[in-house]
C-alpha positions as CSV (number, residue, x, y, z in Angstrom):
1,M,9.7,4.2,-29.1
2,R,11.6,0.8,-27.6
3,L,14.4,2.0,-25.8
4,R,17.4,-0.3,-25.3
5,K,19.5,-1.4,-22.3
6,A,22.6,0.3,-24.1
7,D,20.7,3.8,-25.3
8,P,21.9,6.0,-22.3
9,T,18.4,8.3,-22.5
10,N,16.9,4.8,-21.0
11,Y,15.7,6.1,-17.5
12,L,15.7,2.7,-15.7
13,G,19.3,2.1,-16.8
14,S,20.4,5.1,-14.8
15,L,18.8,4.0,-12.1
16,S,20.3,2.0,-8.8
17,L,19.3,-1.6,-8.5
18,A,17.4,-0.7,-5.0
19,K,15.3,1.9,-7.3
20,R,14.7,-0.5,-10.0
21,L,13.7,-3.3,-7.8
22,E,11.0,-1.4,-5.8
23,L,9.6,-0.1,-9.0
24,N,9.2,-3.4,-10.7
25,R,7.3,-4.4,-7.2
26,A,5.2,-1.4,-7.3
27,L,4.7,-2.4,-11.0
28,K,3.2,-5.7,-9.9
29,M,1.2,-4.0,-7.1
30,A,-0.1,-2.0,-10.2
31,L,-0.9,-5.2,-12.8
32,D,-2.4,-6.7,-9.5
33,L,-5.2,-3.8,-8.7
34,R,-5.7,-4.0,-12.3
35,E,-6.4,-8.0,-12.3
36,G,-8.7,-7.2,-9.7
37,G,-10.5,-5.2,-11.3
38,S,-10.1,-1.7,-10.3
39,L,-8.4,-0.4,-13.0
40,A,-11.0,0.0,-16.6
41,S,-7.9,-0.4,-18.9
42,P,-4.3,0.7,-18.8
43,L,-5.2,4.2,-20.1
44,C,-8.2,5.3,-18.4
45,Y,-8.1,4.9,-14.4
46,R,-11.5,4.9,-13.0
47,A,-11.9,5.1,-9.3
48,H,-13.3,1.6,-8.0
49,L,-16.7,2.2,-5.8
50,P,-17.6,-1.1,-3.7
51,P,-21.0,-2.8,-5.3
52,A,-23.9,-2.0,-4.2
53,G,-24.7,-4.2,-1.2
54,D,-20.7,-4.5,-0.4
55,A,-20.3,-3.6,3.1
56,S,-17.4,-0.6,3.9
57,M,-14.9,-1.7,5.9
58,I,-15.2,-0.9,9.2
59,P,-12.5,-0.2,11.9
60,N,-12.7,-3.3,13.3
61,D,-12.4,-5.2,10.0
62,F,-9.3,-3.4,9.6
63,R,-7.9,-4.2,12.8
64,R,-7.8,-7.6,11.9
65,L,-5.6,-7.4,8.7
66,P,-2.6,-6.0,9.9
67,L,-3.5,-8.5,12.7
68,S,-2.9,-11.5,10.4
69,F,0.6,-10.7,9.3
70,P,3.4,-12.6,11.3
71,E,4.7,-11.0,14.7
72,T,2.4,-8.1,14.3
73,E,1.4,-6.6,17.4
74,E,-1.3,-3.3,17.9
75,C,0.1,-0.4,20.2
76,A,-1.4,3.0,21.0
77,H,0.6,6.0,19.3
78,M,-0.7,9.3,19.5
79,D,-4.1,8.3,21.4
80,H,-4.6,6.2,18.2
81,P,-4.3,2.4,17.1
82,D,-1.0,1.9,15.4
83,F,0.2,-1.7,14.1
84,R,4.1,-2.5,14.4
85,V,6.3,-5.2,13.1
86,A,9.7,-5.6,15.1
87,G,9.0,-2.6,16.6
88,K,8.4,-0.6,13.4
89,I,4.9,1.2,12.8
90,F,3.2,0.6,9.5
91,A,-0.1,1.2,9.9
92,T,-2.2,3.2,11.8
93,L,-6.1,3.8,12.5
94,G,-8.2,6.4,13.1
95,Y,-5.8,9.0,11.5
96,P,-6.5,11.4,10.7
97,E,-10.0,11.0,11.9
98,D,-12.1,8.4,12.6
99,G,-13.3,5.9,9.8
100,W,-9.8,6.9,7.9
101,A,-6.5,4.7,8.6
102,M,-2.8,5.3,7.1
103,V,-0.1,2.8,5.6
104,K,3.4,3.6,4.9
105,L,4.4,3.0,1.7
106,T,7.3,3.8,-0.8
107,P,6.5,7.2,-2.7
108,V,6.1,5.0,-5.6
109,E,3.9,2.1,-4.1
110,Q,2.2,5.2,-3.2
111,Q,1.4,6.9,-6.3
112,M,0.6,3.3,-8.1
113,F,-2.5,2.8,-5.3
114,I,-3.5,6.7,-5.3
115,K,-4.1,6.1,-9.3
116,A,-5.6,2.9,-9.2
117,Q,-7.8,3.8,-6.1
118,P,-8.2,8.0,-5.7
119,T,-11.5,7.4,-3.7
120,V,-9.9,5.2,-1.6
121,F,-5.6,6.7,-1.2
122,H,-4.7,10.2,-0.4
123,P,-1.3,10.9,0.5
124,C,-0.4,12.0,4.2
125,T,-0.5,16.0,4.1
126,G,3.5,17.5,3.8
127,A,6.8,16.0,4.1
128,W,5.2,12.9,5.6
129,G,3.2,12.3,2.3
130,R,5.8,12.7,0.1
131,R,7.7,9.8,1.5
132,G,4.7,7.6,1.5
133,A,2.7,8.0,4.4
134,T,-0.8,7.5,2.5
135,S,-4.3,7.9,4.2
136,I,-6.8,5.4,3.7
137,R,-10.4,6.2,3.6
138,L,-12.0,2.8,5.2
139,K,-15.4,3.8,3.9
140,T,-14.5,3.2,0.5
141,A,-12.0,0.3,0.6
142,R,-12.2,-3.0,-0.5
143,R,-10.3,-5.7,1.7
144,P,-8.5,-7.3,-1.3
145,T,-7.1,-3.9,-2.2
146,L,-6.5,-3.2,1.5
147,R,-4.4,-5.9,2.2
148,R,-2.4,-5.5,-0.9
149,A,-1.5,-1.8,0.7
150,L,-1.2,-3.5,4.6
151,E,1.2,-6.1,3.4
152,A,3.1,-3.8,0.9
153,A,3.4,-1.8,3.9
154,W,4.3,-4.4,6.1
155,R,7.2,-6.1,3.9
156,L,8.7,-2.3,4.6
157,A,9.0,-2.7,8.2
158,A,9.6,-6.4,8.7
159,P,13.2,-7.8,9.2
160,K,14.3,-9.6,6.4
161,H,14.3,-13.2,8.0
162,V,10.2,-12.3,8.7
163,V,9.5,-11.7,5.2
164,R,11.3,-14.7,4.1
165,Y,9.3,-16.7,6.5
166,F,5.8,-15.4,5.8
167,D,7.2,-16.4,1.6
168,Q,7.4,-19.6,2.4
169,D,4.6,-20.0,4.3
170,R,2.4,-19.0,1.3
């Protein structure tokens, strides 16, 4: 069934502009994941397992990825490393335990990443997880997917002028 803009039951028509932009960004990320080969088809979600011989992500590999974004610094928070832009944490390494990391996404982005790769992404527990905090199992993560998740988290935390600078350099 095709919905029209004037149809009052059209869900997207009832959303604010900011929410529609967030959904649009999450949809684009999901399509990027699909093009990267992590989804078998639009109707069938499958966990992506790294091909044999593809080395698993280790903490030092993860550490290099967030530090590649402009104005990102590594600090420590609650006895494990975190990554900040403009003083705001967008990723953490070693949480909830060694071999894991965490990124702060929107709830919509979180669901898209979890559906695309359920062996890699998991919501954090409690209200924190319901707000978009997402755990990453480094052993099953691949670099391109992890970079997309880190970029999404970085964009949420970075000041707008830094994001514009980043987009101009691409």
